[in-house]
MARKOL-209741 format. One record per residue (C-alpha): x, y negated, z negated; residue number from 1; residue in three letters. Coordinates in Angstrom, 3 decimals. Layout:
<atom><x>X</x><y>Y</y><z>Z</z><resi>NUM</resi><resn>ALA</resn></atom>
...
//
This chain:
<atom><x>142.972</x><y>94.920</y><z>-118.381</z><resi>1</resi><resn>MET</resn></atom>
<atom><x>146.307</x><y>94.315</y><z>-119.911</z><resi>2</resi><resn>ARG</resn></atom>
<atom><x>148.446</x><y>96.536</y><z>-121.823</z><resi>3</resi><resn>LYS</resn></atom>
<atom><x>148.700</x><y>95.732</y><z>-125.577</z><resi>4</resi><resn>VAL</resn></atom>
<atom><x>150.706</x><y>96.900</y><z>-128.613</z><resi>5</resi><resn>ASP</resn></atom>
<atom><x>148.382</x><y>99.429</y><z>-130.326</z><resi>6</resi><resn>PRO</resn></atom>
<atom><x>149.378</x><y>98.052</y><z>-133.729</z><resi>7</resi><resn>TRP</resn></atom>
<atom><x>148.748</x><y>94.523</y><z>-132.865</z><resi>8</resi><resn>GLU</resn></atom>
<atom><x>145.060</x><y>95.060</y><z>-131.999</z><resi>9</resi><resn>VAL</resn></atom>
<atom><x>144.328</x><y>97.523</y><z>-134.776</z><resi>10</resi><resn>PHE</resn></atom>
<atom><x>142.849</x><y>94.986</y><z>-137.224</z><resi>11</resi><resn>PRO</resn></atom>
<atom><x>139.977</x><y>94.633</y><z>-134.726</z><resi>12</resi><resn>GLN</resn></atom>
<atom><x>139.607</x><y>98.336</y><z>-134.630</z><resi>13</resi><resn>VAL</resn></atom>
<atom><x>139.452</x><y>98.567</y><z>-138.310</z><resi>14</resi><resn>GLN</resn></atom>
<atom><x>136.923</x><y>95.599</y><z>-138.496</z><resi>15</resi><resn>GLU</resn></atom>
<atom><x>134.753</x><y>97.275</y><z>-135.830</z><resi>16</resi><resn>THR</resn></atom>
<atom><x>134.858</x><y>100.748</y><z>-137.362</z><resi>17</resi><resn>LEU</resn></atom>
<atom><x>133.649</x><y>99.222</y><z>-140.645</z><resi>18</resi><resn>SER</resn></atom>
<atom><x>130.853</x><y>97.246</y><z>-138.950</z><resi>19</resi><resn>ALA</resn></atom>
<atom><x>129.136</x><y>99.891</y><z>-136.988</z><resi>20</resi><resn>GLY</resn></atom>
<atom><x>131.718</x><y>102.139</y><z>-135.254</z><resi>21</resi><resn>GLY</resn></atom>
<atom><x>133.558</x><y>102.574</y><z>-132.034</z><resi>22</resi><resn>ALA</resn></atom>
<atom><x>133.142</x><y>105.145</y><z>-129.067</z><resi>23</resi><resn>PHE</resn></atom>
<atom><x>135.194</x><y>108.282</y><z>-128.867</z><resi>24</resi><resn>LEU</resn></atom>
<atom><x>135.195</x><y>109.482</y><z>-125.263</z><resi>25</resi><resn>LEU</resn></atom>
<atom><x>135.821</x><y>112.898</y><z>-124.067</z><resi>26</resi><resn>SER</resn></atom>
<atom><x>135.139</x><y>114.620</y><z>-120.693</z><resi>27</resi><resn>VAL</resn></atom>
<atom><x>133.310</x><y>117.862</y><z>-119.786</z><resi>28</resi><resn>ASP</resn></atom>
<atom><x>134.671</x><y>120.391</y><z>-117.153</z><resi>29</resi><resn>GLU</resn></atom>
<atom><x>132.967</x><y>118.348</y><z>-114.471</z><resi>30</resi><resn>GLY</resn></atom>
<atom><x>134.575</x><y>115.055</y><z>-115.434</z><resi>31</resi><resn>GLY</resn></atom>
<atom><x>131.282</x><y>113.682</y><z>-116.896</z><resi>32</resi><resn>ARG</resn></atom>
<atom><x>132.205</x><y>111.199</y><z>-119.814</z><resi>33</resi><resn>PRO</resn></atom>
<atom><x>130.727</x><y>111.904</y><z>-123.202</z><resi>34</resi><resn>ASN</resn></atom>
<atom><x>130.721</x><y>109.044</y><z>-125.793</z><resi>35</resi><resn>PRO</resn></atom>
<atom><x>130.278</x><y>109.805</y><z>-129.566</z><resi>36</resi><resn>MET</resn></atom>
<atom><x>130.146</x><y>107.209</y><z>-132.273</z><resi>37</resi><resn>THR</resn></atom>
<atom><x>133.050</x><y>107.298</y><z>-134.950</z><resi>38</resi><resn>ILE</resn></atom>
<atom><x>133.318</x><y>105.312</y><z>-138.039</z><resi>39</resi><resn>GLY</resn></atom>
<atom><x>136.665</x><y>106.538</y><z>-139.158</z><resi>40</resi><resn>TRP</resn></atom>
<atom><x>140.046</x><y>106.589</y><z>-137.578</z><resi>41</resi><resn>GLY</resn></atom>
<atom><x>143.699</x><y>106.139</y><z>-138.339</z><resi>42</resi><resn>LEU</resn></atom>
<atom><x>146.758</x><y>104.692</y><z>-136.568</z><resi>43</resi><resn>LEU</resn></atom>
<atom><x>149.979</x><y>106.035</y><z>-137.581</z><resi>44</resi><resn>GLY</resn></atom>
<atom><x>153.466</x><y>107.369</y><z>-136.616</z><resi>45</resi><resn>THR</resn></atom>
<atom><x>154.034</x><y>111.161</y><z>-136.682</z><resi>46</resi><resn>VAL</resn></atom>
<atom><x>156.929</x><y>112.919</y><z>-135.053</z><resi>47</resi><resn>TRP</resn></atom>
<atom><x>158.152</x><y>109.483</y><z>-133.992</z><resi>48</resi><resn>TYR</resn></atom>
<atom><x>155.122</x><y>108.991</y><z>-131.946</z><resi>49</resi><resn>ARG</resn></atom>
<atom><x>152.196</x><y>106.544</y><z>-132.280</z><resi>50</resi><resn>ASN</resn></atom>
<atom><x>149.159</x><y>108.437</y><z>-132.771</z><resi>51</resi><resn>VAL</resn></atom>
<atom><x>145.405</x><y>107.752</y><z>-133.242</z><resi>52</resi><resn>PHE</resn></atom>
<atom><x>143.913</x><y>110.318</y><z>-135.640</z><resi>53</resi><resn>LEU</resn></atom>
<atom><x>140.157</x><y>110.891</y><z>-135.194</z><resi>54</resi><resn>VAL</resn></atom>
<atom><x>137.803</x><y>113.224</y><z>-137.147</z><resi>55</resi><resn>LEU</resn></atom>
<atom><x>135.288</x><y>115.272</y><z>-135.308</z><resi>56</resi><resn>VAL</resn></atom>
<atom><x>132.929</x><y>117.884</y><z>-136.903</z><resi>57</resi><resn>ARG</resn></atom>
<atom><x>133.050</x><y>121.344</y><z>-135.150</z><resi>58</resi><resn>PRO</resn></atom>
<atom><x>129.223</x><y>121.167</y><z>-134.634</z><resi>59</resi><resn>SER</resn></atom>
<atom><x>129.650</x><y>118.079</y><z>-132.310</z><resi>60</resi><resn>ARG</resn></atom>
<atom><x>129.630</x><y>118.632</y><z>-128.534</z><resi>61</resi><resn>TYR</resn></atom>
<atom><x>132.746</x><y>116.339</y><z>-128.408</z><resi>62</resi><resn>SER</resn></atom>
<atom><x>134.722</x><y>118.717</y><z>-130.568</z><resi>63</resi><resn>HIS</resn></atom>
<atom><x>134.876</x><y>121.448</y><z>-127.883</z><resi>64</resi><resn>GLY</resn></atom>
<atom><x>135.334</x><y>118.881</y><z>-125.054</z><resi>65</resi><resn>LEU</resn></atom>
<atom><x>138.451</x><y>117.561</y><z>-126.841</z><resi>66</resi><resn>ILE</resn></atom>
<atom><x>139.803</x><y>120.922</y><z>-127.738</z><resi>67</resi><resn>GLU</resn></atom>
<atom><x>139.561</x><y>122.139</y><z>-124.067</z><resi>68</resi><resn>ARG</resn></atom>
<atom><x>140.432</x><y>118.872</y><z>-122.356</z><resi>69</resi><resn>GLY</resn></atom>
<atom><x>143.355</x><y>117.804</y><z>-124.544</z><resi>70</resi><resn>GLY</resn></atom>
<atom><x>142.697</x><y>114.132</y><z>-124.224</z><resi>71</resi><resn>HIS</resn></atom>
<atom><x>140.308</x><y>111.456</y><z>-125.656</z><resi>72</resi><resn>PHE</resn></atom>
<atom><x>139.860</x><y>107.738</y><z>-125.486</z><resi>73</resi><resn>ALA</resn></atom>
<atom><x>138.764</x><y>105.403</y><z>-128.324</z><resi>74</resi><resn>VAL</resn></atom>
<atom><x>136.758</x><y>102.423</y><z>-126.865</z><resi>75</resi><resn>CYS</resn></atom>
<atom><x>136.207</x><y>99.640</y><z>-129.199</z><resi>76</resi><resn>VAL</resn></atom>
<atom><x>133.483</x><y>96.891</y><z>-128.670</z><resi>77</resi><resn>PRO</resn></atom>
<atom><x>133.814</x><y>93.519</y><z>-130.075</z><resi>78</resi><resn>ARG</resn></atom>
<atom><x>132.574</x><y>93.480</y><z>-133.827</z><resi>79</resi><resn>PRO</resn></atom>
<atom><x>128.774</x><y>93.381</y><z>-133.836</z><resi>80</resi><resn>GLY</resn></atom>
<atom><x>128.335</x><y>94.293</y><z>-130.215</z><resi>81</resi><resn>GLU</resn></atom>
<atom><x>126.709</x><y>97.430</y><z>-128.590</z><resi>82</resi><resn>LEU</resn></atom>
<atom><x>124.956</x><y>98.300</y><z>-131.833</z><resi>83</resi><resn>ARG</resn></atom>
<atom><x>122.187</x><y>100.107</y><z>-130.113</z><resi>84</resi><resn>GLU</resn></atom>
<atom><x>124.520</x><y>102.176</y><z>-127.935</z><resi>85</resi><resn>ALA</resn></atom>
<atom><x>126.485</x><y>103.100</y><z>-131.015</z><resi>86</resi><resn>LEU</resn></atom>
<atom><x>123.562</x><y>104.221</y><z>-132.861</z><resi>87</resi><resn>GLU</resn></atom>
<atom><x>122.298</x><y>106.248</y><z>-129.837</z><resi>88</resi><resn>PHE</resn></atom>
<atom><x>125.556</x><y>107.842</y><z>-129.333</z><resi>89</resi><resn>CYS</resn></atom>
<atom><x>125.857</x><y>108.728</y><z>-133.064</z><resi>90</resi><resn>GLY</resn></atom>
<atom><x>122.411</x><y>110.454</y><z>-133.138</z><resi>91</resi><resn>THR</resn></atom>
<atom><x>122.065</x><y>112.120</y><z>-129.675</z><resi>92</resi><resn>ARG</resn></atom>
<atom><x>124.099</x><y>114.975</y><z>-128.333</z><resi>93</resi><resn>SER</resn></atom>
<atom><x>125.885</x><y>115.119</y><z>-124.844</z><resi>94</resi><resn>GLY</resn></atom>
<atom><x>124.692</x><y>118.870</y><z>-124.743</z><resi>95</resi><resn>ARG</resn></atom>
<atom><x>121.132</x><y>117.445</y><z>-124.072</z><resi>96</resi><resn>GLU</resn></atom>
<atom><x>121.637</x><y>114.417</y><z>-121.852</z><resi>97</resi><resn>LEU</resn></atom>
<atom><x>124.177</x><y>112.128</y><z>-120.206</z><resi>98</resi><resn>ASP</resn></atom>
<atom><x>124.490</x><y>109.291</y><z>-122.702</z><resi>99</resi><resn>LYS</resn></atom>
<atom><x>126.417</x><y>107.030</y><z>-120.335</z><resi>100</resi><resn>VAL</resn></atom>
<atom><x>123.659</x><y>107.345</y><z>-117.831</z><resi>101</resi><resn>GLU</resn></atom>
<atom><x>120.763</x><y>107.070</y><z>-120.395</z><resi>102</resi><resn>ALA</resn></atom>
<atom><x>122.292</x><y>103.796</y><z>-121.723</z><resi>103</resi><resn>LEU</resn></atom>
<atom><x>123.433</x><y>102.403</y><z>-118.375</z><resi>104</resi><resn>GLY</resn></atom>
<atom><x>126.957</x><y>101.891</y><z>-119.593</z><resi>105</resi><resn>LEU</resn></atom>
<atom><x>129.738</x><y>101.263</y><z>-117.055</z><resi>106</resi><resn>GLY</resn></atom>
<atom><x>132.864</x><y>103.329</y><z>-116.886</z><resi>107</resi><resn>VAL</resn></atom>
<atom><x>136.224</x><y>102.742</y><z>-115.423</z><resi>108</resi><resn>THR</resn></atom>
<atom><x>138.919</x><y>105.272</y><z>-114.642</z><resi>109</resi><resn>PRO</resn></atom>
<atom><x>141.505</x><y>105.752</y><z>-117.317</z><resi>110</resi><resn>GLY</resn></atom>
<atom><x>144.908</x><y>104.251</y><z>-116.467</z><resi>111</resi><resn>ARG</resn></atom>
<atom><x>147.039</x><y>106.668</y><z>-118.563</z><resi>112</resi><resn>ALA</resn></atom>
<atom><x>144.947</x><y>109.814</y><z>-118.991</z><resi>113</resi><resn>GLY</resn></atom>
<atom><x>141.978</x><y>111.628</y><z>-117.426</z><resi>114</resi><resn>PRO</resn></atom>
<atom><x>139.330</x><y>110.203</y><z>-119.721</z><resi>115</resi><resn>VAL</resn></atom>
<atom><x>137.362</x><y>107.272</y><z>-118.413</z><resi>116</resi><resn>PRO</resn></atom>
<atom><x>136.867</x><y>103.967</y><z>-120.383</z><resi>117</resi><resn>LEU</resn></atom>
<atom><x>133.758</x><y>102.174</y><z>-121.330</z><resi>118</resi><resn>LEU</resn></atom>
<atom><x>133.599</x><y>98.991</y><z>-119.274</z><resi>119</resi><resn>ALA</resn></atom>
<atom><x>131.574</x><y>97.063</y><z>-122.068</z><resi>120</resi><resn>GLU</resn></atom>
<atom><x>134.422</x><y>97.508</y><z>-124.648</z><resi>121</resi><resn>CYS</resn></atom>
<atom><x>137.213</x><y>95.252</y><z>-124.955</z><resi>122</resi><resn>ASN</resn></atom>
<atom><x>139.878</x><y>97.536</y><z>-126.523</z><resi>123</resi><resn>LEU</resn></atom>
<atom><x>140.914</x><y>100.965</y><z>-125.395</z><resi>124</resi><resn>HIS</resn></atom>
<atom><x>143.256</x><y>103.627</y><z>-126.695</z><resi>125</resi><resn>TYR</resn></atom>
<atom><x>144.030</x><y>106.537</y><z>-124.312</z><resi>126</resi><resn>GLU</resn></atom>
<atom><x>145.326</x><y>109.572</y><z>-126.268</z><resi>127</resi><resn>CYS</resn></atom>
<atom><x>146.689</x><y>113.020</y><z>-125.516</z><resi>128</resi><resn>ARG</resn></atom>
<atom><x>146.124</x><y>115.555</y><z>-128.337</z><resi>129</resi><resn>VAL</resn></atom>
<atom><x>149.375</x><y>116.799</y><z>-129.744</z><resi>130</resi><resn>VAL</resn></atom>
<atom><x>147.819</x><y>118.835</y><z>-132.403</z><resi>131</resi><resn>THR</resn></atom>
<atom><x>144.595</x><y>119.210</y><z>-134.435</z><resi>132</resi><resn>HIS</resn></atom>
<atom><x>143.834</x><y>120.958</y><z>-137.684</z><resi>133</resi><resn>THR</resn></atom>
<atom><x>140.622</x><y>121.782</y><z>-139.494</z><resi>134</resi><resn>SER</resn></atom>
<atom><x>139.832</x><y>120.802</y><z>-143.164</z><resi>135</resi><resn>LEU</resn></atom>
<atom><x>138.682</x><y>123.584</y><z>-145.475</z><resi>136</resi><resn>SER</resn></atom>
<atom><x>136.686</x><y>123.071</y><z>-148.667</z><resi>137</resi><resn>PRO</resn></atom>
<atom><x>139.807</x><y>123.542</y><z>-150.874</z><resi>138</resi><resn>GLU</resn></atom>
<atom><x>141.562</x><y>120.687</y><z>-149.022</z><resi>139</resi><resn>ASP</resn></atom>
<atom><x>139.085</x><y>118.262</y><z>-150.387</z><resi>140</resi><resn>ILE</resn></atom>
<atom><x>140.302</x><y>117.321</y><z>-153.861</z><resi>141</resi><resn>LEU</resn></atom>
<atom><x>137.725</x><y>114.540</y><z>-154.606</z><resi>142</resi><resn>SER</resn></atom>
<atom><x>134.343</x><y>115.818</y><z>-155.771</z><resi>143</resi><resn>PRO</resn></atom>
<atom><x>132.817</x><y>112.550</y><z>-154.711</z><resi>144</resi><resn>GLU</resn></atom>
<atom><x>134.072</x><y>112.945</y><z>-151.131</z><resi>145</resi><resn>ILE</resn></atom>
<atom><x>133.060</x><y>116.588</y><z>-150.997</z><resi>146</resi><resn>SER</resn></atom>
<atom><x>129.502</x><y>115.966</y><z>-152.307</z><resi>147</resi><resn>SER</resn></atom>
<atom><x>128.960</x><y>112.678</y><z>-150.239</z><resi>148</resi><resn>LYS</resn></atom>
<atom><x>130.294</x><y>113.660</y><z>-146.857</z><resi>149</resi><resn>TYR</resn></atom>
<atom><x>130.168</x><y>117.635</y><z>-146.910</z><resi>150</resi><resn>TYR</resn></atom>
<atom><x>127.088</x><y>118.691</y><z>-148.760</z><resi>151</resi><resn>PRO</resn></atom>
<atom><x>126.375</x><y>121.446</y><z>-146.322</z><resi>152</resi><resn>THR</resn></atom>
<atom><x>129.993</x><y>122.160</y><z>-145.013</z><resi>153</resi><resn>GLY</resn></atom>
<atom><x>130.741</x><y>121.308</y><z>-141.400</z><resi>154</resi><resn>ASP</resn></atom>
<atom><x>134.140</x><y>119.798</y><z>-142.388</z><resi>155</resi><resn>LEU</resn></atom>
<atom><x>135.909</x><y>117.660</y><z>-139.776</z><resi>156</resi><resn>HIS</resn></atom>
<atom><x>138.792</x><y>118.675</y><z>-137.610</z><resi>157</resi><resn>SER</resn></atom>
<atom><x>141.504</x><y>116.112</y><z>-137.393</z><resi>158</resi><resn>LEU</resn></atom>
<atom><x>142.766</x><y>115.461</y><z>-133.787</z><resi>159</resi><resn>PHE</resn></atom>
<atom><x>146.037</x><y>113.823</y><z>-133.586</z><resi>160</resi><resn>PHE</resn></atom>
<atom><x>146.160</x><y>111.874</y><z>-130.245</z><resi>161</resi><resn>GLY</resn></atom>
<atom><x>149.499</x><y>110.525</y><z>-129.101</z><resi>162</resi><resn>GLU</resn></atom>
<atom><x>148.765</x><y>106.980</y><z>-127.764</z><resi>163</resi><resn>ILE</resn></atom>
<atom><x>149.519</x><y>106.873</y><z>-124.049</z><resi>164</resi><resn>LEU</resn></atom>
<atom><x>148.443</x><y>103.397</y><z>-123.734</z><resi>165</resi><resn>ALA</resn></atom>
<atom><x>146.322</x><y>100.629</y><z>-125.386</z><resi>166</resi><resn>ALA</resn></atom>
<atom><x>144.452</x><y>98.128</y><z>-123.293</z><resi>167</resi><resn>TRP</resn></atom>
<atom><x>142.471</x><y>94.884</y><z>-123.849</z><resi>168</resi><resn>ARG</resn></atom>
<atom><x>139.999</x><y>93.479</y><z>-121.407</z><resi>169</resi><resn>GLN</resn></atom>
//
């Protein structure tokens, strides 16, 4: 792997998110990786730091892992690759099974943080949570967004992850 500018490779991240998603990895207390599929994410600068902003619903197993662990990784496959794994990780919970083992995915240790990276992906962002905040119903000003994405509540928390490093395989 070689270190890359997080901004330089973000167009591939956007393309991949729109075409089926990327993996958000966290780890449990025993260090077991838990991948979750994400379709949304933002790259930006906050407090003069490069951050990757990810949205995670409180009902997701990953939410508590990221809250407690304080780190996450975004592992991005090439556009169109790993579709079955993305679908699996978006519909199954790490509370019930080890998704990495069930899918036979390879992991490699993180180089800048404690969260491992998925070997099958070609872009990786390693992040340390600097803050998070939770959306509330009154925060959603667009009725279309509210009715489409939050018809039963369970509004996302926004995790601001300072980018410790970005890598390309």
